[in-house]
Each structure stands twice: as C-alpha cells, then as structure tokens.
C-alpha atoms as one frame of an Amber mdcrd trajectory, in Angstrom:
protein
  60.615 -20.981-234.051  61.242 -16.983-233.078  59.423 -16.102-229.570  59.110
 -12.449-228.125  59.128 -11.389-224.446  59.231  -9.035-222.231  62.458 -10.045
-220.823  64.371  -8.243-223.521  64.790 -10.848-225.629  63.405 -12.656-228.853
  64.113 -16.723-228.849  64.654 -19.327-231.306  63.368 -22.608-230.709  64.139
 -25.674-232.694  60.391 -26.896-233.534  61.294 -30.687-233.647  62.929 -31.130
-230.220  62.130 -27.775-228.322  65.405 -27.103-227.770  66.808 -22.899-227.806
  69.273 -22.487-229.801  69.813 -18.771-229.936  68.758 -16.168-227.531  68.420
 -12.458-229.401  69.207 -10.317-227.254  68.296  -6.683-226.709  68.155  -3.549
-224.600  64.274  -3.452-223.988  60.804  -5.409-224.105  60.778  -6.928-227.540
  57.147  -6.901-228.248  56.865  -8.526-232.129  59.493 -11.180-234.184  59.383
 -13.150-237.314  60.697 -14.787-240.039  60.586 -13.835-243.554  58.487 -15.433
-246.123  61.628 -17.417-247.473  62.748 -18.192-244.431  65.826 -16.185-244.614
  65.401 -13.799-242.107  64.314 -12.811-238.564  63.074  -9.199-237.933  62.707
  -8.098-234.224  61.165  -5.452-233.139  62.181  -3.432-229.841  60.404  -1.109
-227.926  63.608   1.658-228.200  62.419   2.116-231.381  65.150  -0.205-233.337
  63.259  -3.273-235.211  66.790  -5.418-235.910  67.264  -8.065-239.499  68.448
 -11.103-238.490  71.198 -14.131-240.913  68.235 -16.907-239.488  71.445 -19.567
-240.212  74.141 -18.081-238.093  71.657 -15.397-236.253  74.066 -12.864-237.022
  72.490  -8.686-236.663  72.627  -8.227-240.249  71.278  -4.212-240.144  70.105
  -2.214-237.704  66.389  -0.278-238.638  66.552   3.258-236.005  64.424   5.077
-235.560  64.382   7.636-233.095  61.329   8.620-230.573  59.468   5.718-231.639
  58.423   2.692-228.925  58.047  -0.198-231.992  55.280  -2.773-231.382  54.987
  -4.501-234.670  57.377  -5.193-237.421  56.511  -7.482-240.130  58.047  -8.926
-244.168  55.781  -7.603-247.513  54.912 -10.953-249.419  58.134 -10.580-251.504
  60.701  -9.562-248.730  61.880  -6.772-249.701  60.218  -4.171-247.751  59.699
  -4.077-244.029  56.348  -2.597-242.498  56.436  -0.945-239.101  53.703   0.521
-236.628  54.809   2.031-233.574  52.648   2.576-230.153  52.021   6.617-230.763
  50.392   4.626-233.598  53.446   5.642-236.405  53.947   3.439-239.039  56.589
   3.043-241.489  57.411   1.156-244.641  61.442   0.558-245.062  62.700  -0.713
-248.571  65.675  -3.237-248.117  66.847  -3.044-251.029  67.587   0.239-251.662
  67.703   1.775-248.081  66.180   4.149-246.048  62.358   3.956-244.645  59.380
   6.281-245.427  56.520   7.669-243.182  53.252   6.250-243.737  51.260   7.747
-241.523  53.422  11.107-241.923  50.866  14.139-241.550  48.190  11.491-240.580
  44.802  12.403-237.210  45.767   7.939-236.968  46.432   5.599-234.716  47.370
   2.706-237.306  47.347  -0.139-234.302  47.345  -2.153-237.925  49.032  -2.111
-241.385  49.099  -5.033-244.204  49.979  -5.042-247.249  48.461  -6.696-250.722
  49.444 -10.133-251.822  50.988  -7.543-255.139  53.586  -5.607-252.196  51.228
  -2.750-254.664  48.728  -0.511-251.489  48.777  -0.981-247.794  45.961  -0.859
-246.026  46.692   0.931-241.739  44.057   0.685-239.196  42.975   1.164-235.433
  42.644   3.367-232.585  39.108   3.697-233.831  39.401   6.149-235.777  39.938
   6.363-240.514  41.036   3.392-242.518  43.854   4.652-244.946  44.495   3.218
-248.243  48.720   4.350-249.681  49.722   3.300-253.159  53.483   1.837-253.146
  55.829   2.767-254.025  56.775   5.114-252.476  53.823   5.414-249.747  50.878
   7.543-251.487  48.688   8.305-249.819  45.462   7.078-251.979  43.001   8.529
-249.754  41.478   9.367-245.991  38.691   7.086-246.403  36.401   4.905-244.563
  34.889   7.305-241.843  31.520   6.175-241.687  29.266   8.511-241.212  25.332
   7.358-241.229  24.443   7.969-237.714  25.440  12.016-237.130  24.208  12.321
-233.814  27.319   9.876-233.134  30.470  11.811-232.138  33.348  11.230-234.884
  34.733   8.722-232.171  31.558   6.682-232.268  31.792   6.445-235.979  35.690
   5.271-236.016  36.406   2.145-237.810  36.945  -1.291-235.623  38.184  -3.139
-238.504  39.665  -3.465-241.764  40.995  -6.236-243.887  41.132  -6.375-247.826
  39.526  -9.009-250.234  42.205 -12.172-251.257  42.764 -10.092-254.624  43.477
  -6.689-253.034  40.934  -4.673-255.047  38.254  -4.117-252.099  38.214  -3.419
-248.472  35.770  -4.094-245.874  35.527  -2.155-243.022  33.525  -2.502-239.801
  32.909   0.542-237.052  32.121   1.191-234.032  28.072   2.239-234.603  27.325
  -1.062-236.109  27.855   0.030-240.471  29.694  -1.742-242.866  31.005  -0.770
-246.013  32.424  -2.342-249.052  35.366   0.260-250.913  37.500   0.064-254.014
  40.455  -0.337-252.631  41.429   2.064-255.703  39.522   4.969-256.152  37.576
   4.306-252.343  34.274   4.323-253.688  32.236   2.905-251.785  30.573   0.400
-253.201  28.100  -1.660-250.989  26.588  -0.585-247.553  25.137  -3.348-245.813
  22.588  -3.084-243.638  24.462  -3.479-240.639  22.219  -1.855-238.039  23.263
  -0.456-234.252  25.998  -2.614-232.547  29.770  -3.141-232.213  31.286  -4.825
-234.921  34.487  -6.266-233.767  35.266  -7.885-237.421  34.770  -8.321-240.442
  36.614  -9.969-243.902  36.255 -11.599-246.570  36.122 -15.431-247.761  39.073
 -16.561-249.048  36.799 -16.686-252.792  35.906 -13.278-252.042  32.633 -13.723
-252.197  30.969 -14.055-249.056  31.755 -10.901-245.553  31.791 -12.238-242.124
  30.929  -9.931-239.655  30.873 -10.434-235.435  28.790  -8.268-234.056  29.473
  -8.499-229.968  25.911  -8.088-229.055  24.995 -12.375-229.181  25.265 -12.397
-233.495  27.251 -12.819-236.649  26.400 -12.206-239.439  27.173 -12.935-243.356
  26.786 -10.404-246.276  26.856 -11.550-250.580  29.985  -9.332-251.155  28.558
  -7.989-254.468  25.416  -7.480-253.706  25.407  -7.136-250.284  22.478  -8.761
-249.215  22.629 -11.372-246.349  23.227 -14.395-247.231  21.872 -15.553-244.287
  19.592 -14.219-241.476  21.210 -13.872-238.266  22.997 -16.065-236.134  22.483
 -15.518-232.395  25.076 -16.704-229.726  24.437 -17.508-226.305  26.968 -14.209
-225.269  29.247 -12.182-226.662  30.890 -12.805-229.911  34.523 -11.977-229.717
  35.530 -15.043-232.213  33.718 -15.797-234.809  35.755 -17.489-237.986  35.131
 -18.851-241.914  36.971 -21.850-243.086  39.455 -21.645-244.857  37.504 -23.596
-248.163  34.632 -24.739-248.587  33.486 -28.326-248.021  32.472 -30.995-250.538
  28.915 -29.162-251.278  30.631 -26.140-251.052  29.779 -24.347-248.396  31.646
 -22.501-245.984  31.270 -23.292-242.586  31.888 -21.076-239.846  32.988 -21.810
-235.918  32.153 -19.166-233.315  32.576 -19.239-229.873  30.905 -16.726-227.409
  32.329 -16.326-224.591  31.118 -17.738-221.099  29.434 -21.004-222.461  32.399
 -23.437-222.561  31.865 -24.174-225.784  32.300 -23.587-229.476  29.533 -24.076
-232.111  29.805 -25.141-236.477  27.177 -23.191-238.912  26.845 -23.992-242.375
  27.525 -20.504-243.690  24.787 -20.794-246.308  22.272 -21.797-244.316  23.078
 -20.126-241.127  21.801 -23.869-239.512  24.301 -25.288-236.395  25.960 -28.433
-238.179  26.623 -30.707-235.118  26.090 -30.584-231.719  28.522 -27.953-229.948
  31.757 -28.674-229.191  31.863 -28.504-225.827  35.835 -27.363-224.192  35.146
 -27.673-221.032  36.890 -25.691-218.384  35.509 -22.684-216.256  34.579 -19.102
-216.692  37.935 -17.638-216.984  37.680 -17.766-220.296  35.019 -14.482-219.999
  38.338 -12.153-219.753  40.247 -13.717-222.682  38.517 -10.776-225.246  41.826
 -11.377-227.251  41.823 -14.878-227.221  41.875 -17.678-230.651  39.931 -20.484
-229.156  38.545 -22.308-232.045  40.155 -22.430-235.386  39.898 -24.694-238.767
  42.917 -27.004-239.469  43.778 -25.900-243.719  41.763 -28.183-245.840  38.724
 -27.133-243.493  38.098 -30.344-242.262  38.719 -30.082-238.369  38.528 -27.963
-235.715  40.942 -27.015-232.617  39.927 -25.716-229.511  41.220 -24.090-226.242
  39.727 -24.541-223.183  40.933 -22.330-219.919  40.876 -25.421-217.560  44.755
 -25.607-220.648  43.800 -28.575-222.517  43.167 -28.225-226.745  40.856 -30.271
-228.149  40.482 -31.284-231.925  36.966 -31.888-233.383  35.655 -33.275-237.225
  33.980 -30.040-239.232  32.245 -32.749-241.873  28.474 -33.636-241.952  28.736
 -35.036-238.227  31.188 -33.092-235.760  32.942 -35.868-233.535  35.436 -35.832
-230.806  39.055 -37.005-232.311  42.228 -36.020-230.038  42.279 -33.913-226.422
  45.559 -32.485-225.688  46.355 -32.513-222.020  48.793 -32.491-219.506  51.353
 -29.629-220.447  48.678 -26.305-219.348  47.437 -26.242-215.862  46.124 -22.504
-216.846  43.802 -21.401-219.876  44.944 -21.439-223.534  44.854 -17.914-225.091
  45.280 -19.395-228.798  45.129 -23.044-230.998  46.690 -22.579-234.597  46.922
 -25.882-237.216  50.826 -25.844-238.612  51.058 -24.545-242.138  50.662 -28.018
-243.477  47.671 -29.633-240.661  50.226 -32.024-239.132  50.644 -30.404-236.001
  49.586 -28.011-233.279  50.669 -24.959-231.624  49.271 -24.187-227.503  50.018
 -20.661-226.094  48.743 -20.326-222.542  48.583 -16.943-220.399  50.765 -18.470
-218.232  53.706 -17.882-220.635  54.183 -21.817-222.114  53.632 -22.844-225.776
  53.140 -26.450-226.653  53.412 -27.668-230.361  51.421 -31.198-230.651  51.131
 -33.308-233.042  47.708 -32.871-235.551  47.680 -37.107-235.667  48.052 -38.978
-232.620  48.019 -35.795-230.232  51.171 -36.507-228.698  53.670 -33.846-227.016
  56.166 -32.313-229.576  57.666 -29.887-228.078  57.146 -28.062-224.777
C-alpha cells in the first residue's frame, strides 16, 4: 500500500506485516500517490508540479512528468495504464501519454476549476468537473472537447454560481452522465452528443452528489437538507418517495450489487446522529434497526468522511465512529452487529473501507494513522 503525506514524501508499506518498505522522497508536499492497475508502477503527485513514475518492484524513479507553474493535487492512471491524468490546485487538468510521451492540456481555454477528472473504462472519454462550475466532456485521444455542457439553468433568478455543477459521474457503460447542481436540479446527459436526456424533478436545495447504480438503472441523489432521492435512470421518475433522515446527509451509498430479491440496499449516515441506517432502494423503507456506532458529536465536522460503506458482495456494512471504533454489520433481512474493530485509534475515524476481496478492512483516523483489520474475526492485521 502506498500513502501520501504533507511531509515531502510517499511511503510504501507491506500490507501483511505493516513494515515500511521504502520512503519515496520529494522536495515538496505529496498530496496524492497510487498504484497502476497492473501494480507495476507507482505515481506520486508533488506540489512542485511534477508527477513521478516509480518502478513498483525496485522503487527506482522511471520518469518525471514536470509541468512548470503547476501545484499538483491529484494524479491517476487510466484503466489500461497507458495514460496519466492530473489536476492542479489552480483547476487545470492535463493528460500524459505514457507510451508516446508528452502531455496535453485538458482544460486549456476553459473557464472552470477541475477538481475531479474521470475516464471511462474504454478510455475514450474524460469528464472534468468541480469548483461549482460547468462540467466538460472530452474525447480521447488526443483531448478534444466534445462540448462545454451541463450548466443547469432551470432557475433564471439564480446567478451562474448558483447554477453550477457540484457533482458529475458517468454511467457504468460510459454512455451517460448524471449531474447535480447547487440549485438542486439534476440532469442526465448523452455522453457523446451532450443532449439532455432527462430532467428529474429534484426541486430546490443543494445536491451534494448524484451517481448511477452499478447496473445503470437507478440514480441516487444526496440532498444536504435531510434527504436522499432515488430515480429511474430511463424515465426520470422517482422510484420511491424521498427518504427523510434526521440530520444533514453528506454520505449515502448504494450497495455494489443487488440482494437475493433483486433490490439494492442503501446506507446513509446523517451527521450528528451517531448512527447509520439501511434502506431498501426500491421501496424506501428502513431495513432493520439503526446501525448505532456511538462516539460523540465530533462526527458533525467530518464532512468529507466515508463513515459507512458496503462490502463488495453487498452483504455487510462497515461504519466508523468518532471514538475510533469501527463496526461490521450484516446487511440482509435482519441487521446484526458482527464485529467491533477497536483498540488502535483513539480519535475519530474519517474513512472505513473493505478491500476489493472483502477479506480486510482499512480504517483511517484524523490522528494521521491507518490500520488494516481482518474482516473475518476483527483482529488487527497491520497498524
């Protein structure tokens, strides 16, 4: 596992033992680091404007990809590991061709702040979004703008800022894009023509995020003021009435796969409630009792935390609490507490995730520590 840090370096750890293998030193803060999909390369994004490729076996630097004047914030590989996409603190995005060399600006001449870049699985399109601005689609290769789209204009009394796009995500097949805006409106767009296909009647109020279900048939939208909405991705009609929650909702997640009955489950963790709740995404009904994880009200400040997430098979949920304890719950017809992961963190957990195989759980705390746990018996594997 590779970690990034604010103390001028990235570190690679052995997941089985927790041993620090190597520190990849840099002349400035490293806000992002990650492995390629084939695990042969590591990329680090340094604030001095340079993305560096490292051999993941020898940890020798292979290539530096500098760009003068940049303050890199993020760098990630395309699905085939042949391209690298980076975004800067100023909102510019670039794409590097790792086979041919050189780089192309993605947002050149575009008045927006690109906080997020997403490639489709076939690497033919890229979506830039963020900064309360317009989302943009680009055709690859080379980066050619398909269009400057997705500015929500339903409420003409709002300023352009209040019409800006907060969230933009591809459908699983990469053929559609769903967007949510500050003014509360949603849009579903053709990812090739930029034609608006649907305009769900989402109403007013901030939408933090919108995304497709894994089968592309439903859309989840998270509304800041206490609600979660689910929509039919073909018709734009609500599939349930709004799921009202007892607190500001900043995190809600659909299960990665449907259950035995063919329904998706949804987990939502309202801020300040010290609990999460499972819902049936088709009926909107609560499933089981609340997943009470305790702690104190300090979780209200963790606006960007991932405090509840499903296992890859959708049969378990892990939650993180402000007292440093993670808990694993069953996610079926009945909800039961299966495991408590505690004794390592003594400050609030900011993120909790299952690994892709569902065998381990990683927890990250605001105190700067991370740990890996067995998802089978709750034992601490690495700290």
